Every structure is written in C-alpha cells, then in structure tokens.
N, C-alpha and C positions, 0 to 999 in steps of 0.2 A: 442372826447369829452366824458366825463363821464356823470353820471346821471344829468339831468337838471330839474329844476322846470318847471312844465307845467302850466303857467299862460295864457292859451289860451283864446282869446276873444270868447264869445258865439254868438255874433251877427255879421253877415257879411254885414249888410246893410250900414255900415258907412265907407267904404273904405278898404284899405289894412290892413290885420292883421299882426301886428309886435310883435315879442317876443324877449326878451333878454335872451340869454343863457349864463351861466357861465361855463367855462371849468375847468378842474382839477387844473389849475394854478391860478384860480380866475379871469381870463380875461373875461370881458363881451363883447359879440358880438351881434349886432342886426340882426335879420333875418325876412324876410317876408315869411309868410305862403302862398305858391302858390297853394297847393292842399292837400287834405287829402283823406285817403282811409280806409274804415272799412272792414275787412274781417271777416270770421267766428270766427277766433281766436284772432285777434289783431287789433289795430288802428295804422295808420302810418301818418306822415306828411312829405311833400316835402317842403323844405325851401331853400331860396337863401339869401346870405348876402345882407343887405341894402347898399346903397352907401353913408354911412356917412364917415366923415373924419377918424374916428377911425378904420374903416374897410378897408381902401384903401390899406393897406399893406397885407391884407389877400387874400385868393383865391376868389376874386370877381367873381360872376357869376356861381360859382360851385354849383350844386344841392346837397343839403344835405338831406338825408332821415333818419328819426329817428322813432323809435317805441315807443308807449306809454306803459309804464310799471307801474303797481300799486304796491306800497310797503307801508305797514302800513297805508292803507287808503288814501295815497297821490299818485298823478300821476306824473310820471317823463318821460322825453324824453331820450332815450338811443339809441346809434348806434346799428344797426342790426349786431349781431356777426356771425350768420350762413350764409355762402356764398350763399347757394342755396336760402334761404329765401330772402337775399338781392338782388340777381339777379332777382328773380321773381317779387319782389315789385318794384325795380327800373325800370324794363322793363315796367311795368304797368304805372308808373308815366311818363316815357319818352314818351310812346305812347300817353298819355293823354295831355302832355304839349308841344309836338314837334312843334305844329303850333304857339305857343306863344314864345317859346325860342329855341335858337340854341344849340344843344348838339354835342360835339365832340365824334366821335366813338373811344372808347378806344382800339379797336382791330387794328386800323390803325398804321402803323409804320412811 
C-alpha cells in the first residue's frame, strides 16, 4: 500500500479503533488497530483487516505494520521499506500480540 491518510481515533475508551486505508489503486480496506508503538524516531501501528464482506477476498488475519510519516504537516501511514527496521518492529509487535493472535512462522517450510 502506498501513503495512506492517518485518520486515527484519539480515544480508545469506546471500543475497537477502525481505520479505512486506500491503496494506490483506490481500493478501500478497513483495518482494526490492534497495537501501536512509539520509538525514539518513529511511530508505528499494527493493523489487521476487519471481517467485512468487502475484505473477505483479501489476506484476512494478516498483520499489517505501517509507519507514521509526516509530509507537509499531514500524517500518513506507509509501509516500512527498510528490511532491518521492519524485522525489528514486527518482532516487537508479534511478541506483544502473540497471546491474543496466532502468527505463522514465516521461516517454516
């Protein structure tokens, strides 16, 4: 997915946080924010696709990790392009979320 508008809810007291992301082809997909992480340099979100009818043909259940990027005063969500950064951040999210969600080990054959 390319740059995404970051219309993230400010208050977590009212249930699940749902965002709608638009990919480079204009396709909208709803995601639930399952975790967030702020590091010294960046902010990241772990998302999973919601179970709406529009999403059933997508990779349901796949954890999506995006980085918050600011451009011209606006915040966007972008994929992490650096492999080392992605591996480090995804490992943190998986460790934090493994009790709630089942993750497949990508190294298994």
